[in-house]
N, C-alpha and C positions, 0 to 999 in steps of 0.2 A: 511377458510375452515373448515367444520366440520371434515373432515378426518384427516387434518393436526393438528387440535387442540387436537384430540384424541391421534394422534401418539406422540405429544409433551408431553401430560399428562403422557403417559406411558413411555416416555424416562425419564422424570423428576423424577418419581418414582424409576426408575432403576438407576438413577445416584446418587440420595440420598440416596438409600439403600446401593449401592456399596461404597460410599465415607464415609459414617457415619459422622465422626467428622471431615473430612478432611478440610483444609482452603478454604473458599470461596472466589473466585476472585473478587476484588472490586478495585476501583480507587487508592486507598491508599496502598494496601498491596500486590499487584501482579506485582512486578517489578524486578523479577529474570531473567535475560537474561544469555544466554551463554556468556563466556569471549569475544569472538570475538566482540560482540556488545556493550560492555561496555565502549569502547572508540571510539571516532569520528574521531581520526587521520586517515587521507588518508593512504592506504597501496599501494606501488608500487608492482605489480605483473605482471609476464609474463604468458599469456595463449598460450599454444602451442597445435593446434590440425589441424586436415585436413578441412581446412576452406571451400575448394570447396565442399567437400562432405557433410559438414554440411549445407551449403546454399542449397544445393539440396534436403535435407530430408524433406519428407511430413509425415503426420500421417498415420499410418497403420490401419488394420481395428479395433484395440483396441482402436483407438483414439489418440495414442502418437506415436511421432516420435522416431526412434531406438536410443538407448544409444550409444555414440562414445567416444573413448578413447582420453584423454587429459592429459596434465600436468599443474600445477600452481606452479611457482617459484617465490620466494621472498628473499630479502636480504636487511637487514636494522636494525633497532634498535630492532625489535622484533625476530631477528634471521635469519637464512638462511636455505632454505630447498626447494626441488622440491617435489610436492606431485602428485602422479597419482590420478586422477579424471576421471569421465565419465560425458559427457555433452549430452543434447538432446535439440532439438528446442521446442518452445513452442509458445502459442499465435496464434492469427489470422492474424490481420492486419500487425503488424510489421514483422512477420515472412515472410508474402508474399511480403513486400515493402521495407524492409531494407537491406543494403549492408551486415551488419552482423546481423544475427537473433537473436532474443531473446532466451536465453538458460536457463536451469536448471542444476544445478550441482547435482552430486551424490558422496558423500564423503564416503569412508569407514573409520569405526573407526580405524583400524589398521594403515592405511596410514596416517590419520589426527593427530594421537596421537603425541604429544609433538611438534606439529606446531601452527601457529596461526589459523589454521582452525579447530582445535579440537572442538568437541560438535556440528558441523554444519552436517546436514544430507542433505537434498536436497533443498537448498535455490535457489532463482532465481537470475540471473545476469541482471541487467536492463543496456543495453550498448547502444551505439550510434546507430542510424539509417543510417545516412549519414556521411562520413568521412570530416565534415567541422565544424568550430567554432560554427555556429548556431545550428546545431543539437547536439553538444556536450552540448551547453548551456541548451538545453531542458532536457537533463538529469539531469543536476544540479539543475534547476528549479523544477523539480518532485521529487528530493531528498529532497528539502526544504518543499514539502508538506507533505512527509512522516515524516519528523522531526517535523512539526507543529501538525500533528496528534497524534504522540508520546507524545507530550508535553501535550495535552488535555486528553489523557486516555493511559494506558498501553495495552487496549484492541485494539491493533494495530501492525502491523508488524514492528520490529526494523530493521534499516538499517544501512549500513556502506559503505563510500566511497572508492572506489579503483582507482588507476591509472594503467589502463591495457595497457600492450603493447601485440599486437596479432601477433602471428608467425604462419605461415603456416607449417605443419609438412611434407607436400609433398615436398615443395621446400626449407625449411629452411629459408624463407625470411620473414622479418617483414613487416607486412601490415600497421600499423599504432599504434599510443599511443593515447589513449582517455580517459576520466574519465568515470567511470560506478559505480554501486553500488550494493551490495548483500543485498538481501530482506530476511528476516527471514522466513523459511518455514512454512507452515500451522501448521503442527504437532508439531514444536517445540513452536510455539506460544500458541497452545492449551495447552501444558503440562505446560507452564509458568505459564498460567492462571488458572490451576488446573480444566480443565474441557475438552470438545472434541467439534469437529466440526461435524456438521451434514449435510447431503446432500438433506435435504428435502426442496422442493420448495413450494411456494404457502402461505409464511408467510404473516400475515396482522399485522397492528399495535397492535391488541389486543393480539397478540402472543408474542410479543416482550417486553422487559424491556423499559418502556417509556422514561427514562433519556439517556440510551444509544442509543435508537432509535432515539431521538431528537437531540442528540450530533452528529451522523452520517450525518443527514439531514442538520443540520446547517453548519458543517464542509464543506460539499459538496457545498452547497450554498456560502459559504465565498470563496471557491477556483473557484467557478464557474463551477462545473462539473456537467454535467447532463447524462454522461456515464455510469450509473450504474441502477440496479434494485434489490431492496432488495428481492422482493418475487421470482424473477426468478434467483436469486444468479448470476446475471450478475455483474461480477467485486465486487462481494460481498460474504461474508460467513456467516453462522449461527453457533453461538457458544453457546454451553449449559454449564452453570455453575454447580458446584457441588450442589448447593441449588435449581436446577430446573429453573433458569432464562435463557432467550434466548436473546443474544445480536447480532446484527448485525456488521459486521467488512468490511471495504471496502478496496480496493486496485486499483492499475493501474489509475493514474491521469495524464497522458499525454494529454488526450482530455480537461483538465481543462483550464478555462480561464486565471488561473494564470501561466499556461505554455506558452498558446497561440502559440501552434506549427502550422506551416503554412499547415501541413496536417490534422489538426483536423477539423471534421465537427460537425454539429448539427443534430440530429434527425428531419427530415422534419415535423414529426408530432407535434413537440413542437413549442410554440408561438415564440420562439427567433430565430434568424436567424444566430448569430455569437457566437463563444463560449465565447466570452468577456462579452456577455450579462448573466445575472443571471435568472434562473428560479428555484424555490424551486421544489425538486422532493422528499423530505422526506415523510414518512408516518406520518398521523395524530396522535397526542398525547393529553391527557388532557392539558387545558389551562395553569393550573398552574405549568407545567413542563417547559414550554419556558422561563419563567424569570431566572429559575435555570441554564438553558442552557446558556443564555446569560450572566449570571453573570459569568460562567465558562470561557467563551470566553474574557470577560473583564479582569478577573484576570490573564489570560495568555497572554495579549496583548503586554506587555512590553517584555515579554520572547520570543514571536513570532516574533517581530519586530527585536530583538537582533539577531536571526538567520540570518538576511539579512546584519548584519554587522561585524560577526564573521569571523574567517579564511576561512570557507567554503563558507559563502556568499559572500566573497570577490573574489572567483573563478570564479563567473558570469561575463559575459560581461559588460562593463560600462554601467551605466544606467538601468540594468535590476532589481536591488535591489530597486531604487527610484520608478521605474514603477510599480513593483510588490506592495510595500507598499502603492503607491497610489490606487491601485485597492482594498487592503484591507481596506484603510481609507472609501472607499465607503460603504463597508460591516458594519463597526463599526458604520458609520452614520445611516444606516438603523436599526440596532439592538438598537441604543440609542434613536430613535424616537419611541414611542409606536405605533403611527398609521402607520409608514412605516413598522414597524416589523409585525404588524397585517395584512397588506395588502400584503406585499412581501413574509411572511413565515407562519404565523398561518392560514390564510384563503386561502393559496395556497397549503396547504398539499394534499397528495394523500389518498384516503379512505374516511371514514365518518368524516365530519367536526365536531369539538366539538362545542357543544352549549355554547353560551356566556350568 
């Protein structure tokens, strides 16, 4: 879109002028995160809030649900504290269909200071949908996809695993204890990457940095996720670097084939019928970019597979790791065969196909 291109050009000029000689976010130098995300050790916490009221919350005219009071308590190697925090429901499908709705926290600096939550602002909590082991396993599977994405590029949301005990403040009764994870909020991620997020829709491949564009597309193909749209900012964000580049960043992977949730569906407009089937939904980039991206995925293969053998990977149900790695084996078979990579990825991209 001509309008979007003009808007991006103006923003690039403003960003570079405002930042001057500020550090430019790259794959190698933008790895600063708040202390909370520097460790992957799970944290046991107790979340106390009015669960019935939270379940009944719906977005107001402003588009957001109301904030509710809650506390987060923890005790362990990282200290002991009870931290007041506000929570509100978010999302669409999970909010409408899950026993415990997905929520976003809102920490105050003064309350979180000197606790493990110091430095967090408004991160998401990705929690269980149904109170059973299968749905808890979906949470762990999705967590692994965030970890993979973060291995590929720091232009992604950091995550950390929690073991959450849910207590209803109205009755004082414990509801359940399940795994969940905290996802770095967009503002903190943008600050870490020395840039900012934009709310502009309509981005095309020519507007985006080709390497980051293709990395996102190939990652989503690897995990079997078609539930995103870069131009529409559906499960996607547009990040502006200090030197005027624009990177897509994606999130929410519970509809991915690598999660294989029983509730996940495929858009009927696509040619596939099951979430385990792969269809490339990335935007088109110059042909010489794809080999660089394939090399990135090859170089990270051992580290990616190791995630399914470490202490977090072993929390998943028996067989999940082997099943998922077998699914990834199919992806690596595709990118290691030039004809398959061309047919399944390069010639299937969205937008103007590059000339060979």
